[in-house]
C-alpha positions as CSV (number, residue, x, y, z in Angstrom):
1,X,-9.8,-6.7,-13.1
2,X,-8.5,-3.4,-14.5
3,X,-9.1,-4.2,-18.2
4,X,-12.8,-4.8,-17.7
5,X,-12.6,-7.8,-20.0
6,X,-14.0,-11.1,-18.6
7,X,-13.2,-14.5,-20.0
8,X,-15.1,-16.3,-17.3
9,X,-16.4,-19.6,-18.6
10,X,-13.8,-19.8,-21.4
11,X,-11.0,-22.3,-21.8
12,X,-7.7,-21.0,-23.2
13,X,-4.9,-23.2,-24.5
14,X,-1.5,-21.5,-24.4
15,X,1.4,-23.3,-26.2
16,X,4.9,-22.6,-25.2
17,X,3.6,-21.7,-21.8
18,X,6.7,-22.9,-19.9
19,X,8.5,-19.5,-20.1
20,X,8.6,-16.0,-21.5
21,X,5.6,-14.7,-23.4
22,X,3.7,-17.9,-23.1
23,X,3.9,-17.9,-19.3
24,X,2.7,-14.3,-19.2
25,X,-0.2,-15.0,-21.6
26,X,-1.4,-17.8,-19.4
27,X,-1.2,-15.6,-16.3
28,X,-3.2,-12.7,-17.8
29,X,-5.8,-14.9,-19.3
30,X,-6.3,-16.6,-16.0
31,X,-6.6,-13.3,-14.3
32,X,-9.4,-12.4,-16.7
33,X,-11.3,-15.6,-15.6
34,X,-10.4,-18.2,-18.2
35,X,-9.5,-21.7,-17.3
36,X,-6.1,-22.3,-18.8
37,X,-4.4,-25.4,-20.4
38,X,-0.7,-24.9,-20.1
39,X,1.0,-26.7,-23.0
40,X,4.7,-27.3,-23.6
41,X,7.3,-30.0,-23.7
42,X,8.8,-28.9,-20.3
43,X,6.0,-30.1,-18.0
44,X,8.1,-29.5,-14.9
45,X,8.0,-25.8,-15.6
46,X,4.3,-25.9,-16.4
47,X,3.4,-27.4,-13.0
48,X,5.0,-24.5,-11.1
49,X,3.0,-22.1,-13.2
50,X,-0.2,-24.1,-12.7
51,X,0.4,-24.1,-8.9
52,X,0.8,-20.3,-8.9
53,X,-2.4,-19.9,-10.9
54,X,-4.3,-22.2,-8.5
55,X,-2.9,-20.3,-5.5
56,X,-4.4,-17.1,-7.1
57,X,-7.8,-18.7,-7.4
58,X,-7.6,-19.7,-11.0
59,X,-7.9,-23.0,-12.8
60,X,-5.0,-24.5,-14.8
61,X,-4.0,-27.9,-16.1
62,X,-0.7,-29.0,-17.6
63,X,-0.6,-30.7,-21.0
64,X,2.5,-32.2,-22.6
65,X,2.7,-30.9,-26.1
66,X,5.4,-31.3,-28.7
67,X,4.2,-29.3,-31.8
68,X,6.5,-31.4,-34.0
69,X,4.5,-34.5,-33.1
70,X,1.2,-34.6,-35.0
71,X,-0.2,-37.4,-32.9
72,X,0.8,-35.6,-29.7
73,X,-1.1,-32.5,-30.9
74,X,-4.3,-34.5,-31.3
75,X,-3.9,-36.1,-27.9
76,X,-3.2,-32.8,-26.2
77,X,-6.4,-31.2,-27.5
78,X,-8.4,-34.4,-26.7
79,X,-7.0,-34.1,-23.1
80,X,-8.1,-30.4,-22.9
81,X,-11.6,-31.4,-24.0
82,X,-11.8,-34.2,-21.5
83,X,-10.6,-32.2,-18.6
84,X,-11.9,-28.7,-19.3
85,X,-14.6,-29.2,-21.8
86,X,-12.9,-28.0,-25.0
87,X,-10.9,-25.1,-26.4
88,X,-12.4,-21.6,-26.8
89,X,-9.2,-19.6,-27.1
90,X,-5.9,-20.7,-28.6
91,X,-2.7,-18.7,-28.0
92,X,-0.5,-20.4,-30.7
93,X,2.8,-19.3,-29.2
94,X,5.5,-22.0,-29.6
95,X,8.5,-20.8,-31.5
96,X,12.3,-21.2,-31.9
97,X,15.0,-19.3,-33.7
98,X,18.6,-19.8,-34.7
99,X,21.0,-17.2,-36.0
100,X,23.3,-17.6,-39.0
101,X,24.1,-16.3,-42.5
102,X,22.1,-17.7,-45.3
103,X,25.2,-19.2,-46.9
104,X,25.8,-21.2,-43.7
105,X,22.2,-22.6,-43.2
106,X,22.1,-26.4,-43.1
107,X,19.0,-28.5,-43.8
108,X,18.8,-29.2,-40.0
109,X,18.8,-25.5,-39.3
110,X,16.1,-24.9,-41.9
111,X,13.9,-27.7,-40.5
112,X,14.5,-26.5,-36.9
113,X,12.8,-23.2,-37.7
114,X,10.2,-24.3,-40.2
115,X,9.0,-27.4,-38.4
116,X,8.2,-25.6,-35.1
117,X,7.3,-22.1,-36.2
118,X,5.3,-22.9,-39.3
119,X,4.3,-26.6,-39.6
120,X,3.8,-27.0,-35.8
121,X,1.8,-23.8,-35.5
122,X,-0.4,-24.9,-38.5
123,X,-1.4,-28.2,-37.1
124,X,-1.9,-26.8,-33.6
125,X,-4.3,-24.2,-35.0
126,X,-6.0,-26.9,-37.1
127,X,-6.6,-29.1,-34.0
128,X,-8.0,-26.2,-32.1
129,X,-10.3,-25.2,-35.0
130,X,-11.6,-28.8,-35.3
131,X,-12.6,-28.8,-31.7
132,X,-14.2,-25.4,-32.0
133,X,-16.1,-26.3,-35.1
134,X,-17.3,-29.6,-33.6
135,X,-18.5,-27.9,-30.5
136,X,-20.0,-24.9,-32.5
137,X,-18.4,-22.2,-30.4
138,X,-17.3,-18.8,-31.4
139,X,-13.6,-19.4,-31.0
140,X,-10.5,-17.2,-31.0
141,X,-7.2,-18.2,-32.4
142,X,-4.3,-15.9,-31.9
143,X,-1.1,-16.9,-33.7
144,X,2.1,-15.3,-32.3
145,X,4.1,-14.4,-35.3
146,X,6.9,-11.8,-35.1
147,X,8.1,-8.4,-36.4
148,X,10.4,-10.7,-38.4
149,X,7.4,-11.8,-40.4
150,X,6.9,-8.3,-41.5
151,X,10.5,-7.2,-42.2
152,X,13.8,-9.0,-42.7
153,X,16.2,-9.1,-39.7
154,X,19.8,-9.8,-40.3
155,X,21.2,-13.3,-39.5
156,X,17.6,-14.6,-39.1
157,X,16.6,-15.5,-42.6
158,X,14.9,-18.8,-42.1
159,X,13.2,-17.5,-38.9
160,X,11.9,-14.5,-40.8
161,X,10.6,-16.9,-43.6
162,X,8.9,-19.1,-41.0
163,X,7.1,-16.1,-39.3
164,X,6.1,-14.6,-42.7
165,X,4.4,-17.9,-43.4
166,X,2.5,-17.6,-40.1
167,X,1.3,-14.2,-41.2
168,X,-0.1,-15.6,-44.5
169,X,-1.4,-18.7,-42.7
170,X,-3.4,-16.5,-40.3
171,X,-5.1,-14.8,-43.2
172,X,-6.0,-18.1,-44.8
173,X,-7.4,-19.5,-41.6
174,X,-9.4,-16.3,-41.0
175,X,-11.0,-16.6,-44.4
176,X,-11.8,-20.3,-44.2
177,X,-13.0,-20.5,-40.6
178,X,-15.0,-17.2,-40.4
179,X,-18.2,-19.1,-41.4
180,X,-17.8,-21.2,-38.3
181,X,-17.6,-18.1,-36.0
182,X,-13.9,-18.5,-35.4
183,X,-11.8,-15.3,-35.4
184,X,-8.1,-15.8,-36.3
185,X,-5.6,-13.0,-36.0
186,X,-1.8,-12.7,-35.4
187,X,0.3,-10.6,-33.2
188,X,3.8,-9.6,-34.4
189,X,5.9,-8.7,-31.3
190,X,9.1,-6.8,-31.6
191,X,12.0,-7.3,-29.2
192,X,10.6,-8.3,-25.8
193,X,12.8,-9.0,-22.7
194,X,12.3,-12.4,-21.3
195,X,14.3,-14.7,-19.0
196,X,15.8,-16.4,-22.1
197,X,17.3,-13.2,-23.6
198,X,17.6,-10.9,-20.5
199,X,21.4,-11.3,-20.2
200,X,21.9,-10.5,-23.9
201,X,20.6,-7.0,-23.6
202,X,23.4,-6.1,-21.2
203,X,26.1,-7.2,-23.7
204,X,27.8,-4.9,-26.2
205,X,25.8,-6.6,-29.0
206,X,22.6,-6.2,-27.2
207,X,23.2,-2.5,-26.4
208,X,24.1,-1.9,-30.0
209,X,20.8,-3.4,-31.1
210,X,18.9,-1.4,-28.6
211,X,20.4,1.8,-30.1
212,X,19.0,0.8,-33.5
213,X,15.4,0.5,-32.2
214,X,13.0,3.5,-32.7
215,X,12.8,4.3,-29.1
216,X,16.0,2.8,-27.9
217,X,14.3,0.2,-25.7
218,X,13.0,-3.3,-25.6
219,X,9.5,-4.3,-24.5
220,X,8.3,-6.0,-21.3
221,X,6.2,-9.2,-21.4
222,X,3.3,-7.1,-19.9
223,X,3.3,-4.8,-22.9
224,X,1.1,-7.4,-24.8
225,X,-1.4,-7.9,-22.0
226,X,-4.1,-5.6,-23.4
227,X,-3.8,-6.9,-27.0
228,X,-4.0,-10.5,-25.9
229,X,-7.1,-9.9,-23.8
230,X,-8.8,-7.9,-26.5
231,X,-8.3,-10.5,-29.2
232,X,-9.3,-13.4,-26.9
233,X,-12.5,-11.7,-25.9
234,X,-16.0,-11.1,-27.3
235,X,-14.9,-7.5,-27.8
236,X,-12.9,-8.7,-30.8
237,X,-16.0,-10.1,-32.7
238,X,-15.2,-7.8,-35.7
239,X,-11.5,-8.4,-35.7
240,X,-10.6,-11.3,-38.0
241,X,-7.6,-11.8,-40.2
242,X,-5.8,-8.9,-38.5
243,X,-2.0,-8.9,-38.4
244,X,-1.1,-6.6,-35.6
245,X,2.4,-5.3,-34.9
246,X,3.3,-4.8,-31.3
247,X,6.9,-3.7,-31.8
248,X,7.2,-0.1,-30.6
249,X,7.5,1.0,-34.3
250,X,10.2,-1.3,-35.4
251,X,8.3,-2.6,-38.4
252,X,7.9,0.9,-40.0
253,X,11.6,1.8,-39.8
């Protein structure tokens, strides 16, 4: 393992693991030795990822998780505890977005963003922390926020609001849960190419946006590998409440 970080004996729960960043997070944590609980609504996609991890010698289970369903959240973490022994690391990654001018935002649009990105993330982190506290482990919670939580992006007002809330939520959790040995931090990624947005970057609109970025490029899902591994590991024992931009400089422009 090139990083030198070992997560052997740890159990990591990755939400939104069915595609994009979540899928990569699960792969890199497994490569570092963690047993991984793959959580998402699309369990068919989760199984193919679990099979790949198993074929590489890792351990992975699939867990159906709808972050908008409080009871399902509780059941999902109970299942992880039953099958893998409990949660040591949470990658709180589920998220959605919808573009539109503020003047056109409907109540449904508002709830679509806030319910998943903020409310859902809150109760997922809460469930993970309850398990960690009950088991008296030094846990790691990594909330995936966004550069949009640090600066306003056009046509994404409610999404920006939801991710800004995740930033403040992270600090509150870090403060309250520090006494239990739980470290809570957030990563704020910039524009990352995934299967969901890959075609967009080749369009005139996508090319125009790239030209506005500090280094005229978008990131790769692997660009967050080192940061995820660090924050998930024992090497991060003194990192708590950190809000880390991984955006190629976008947040300072």
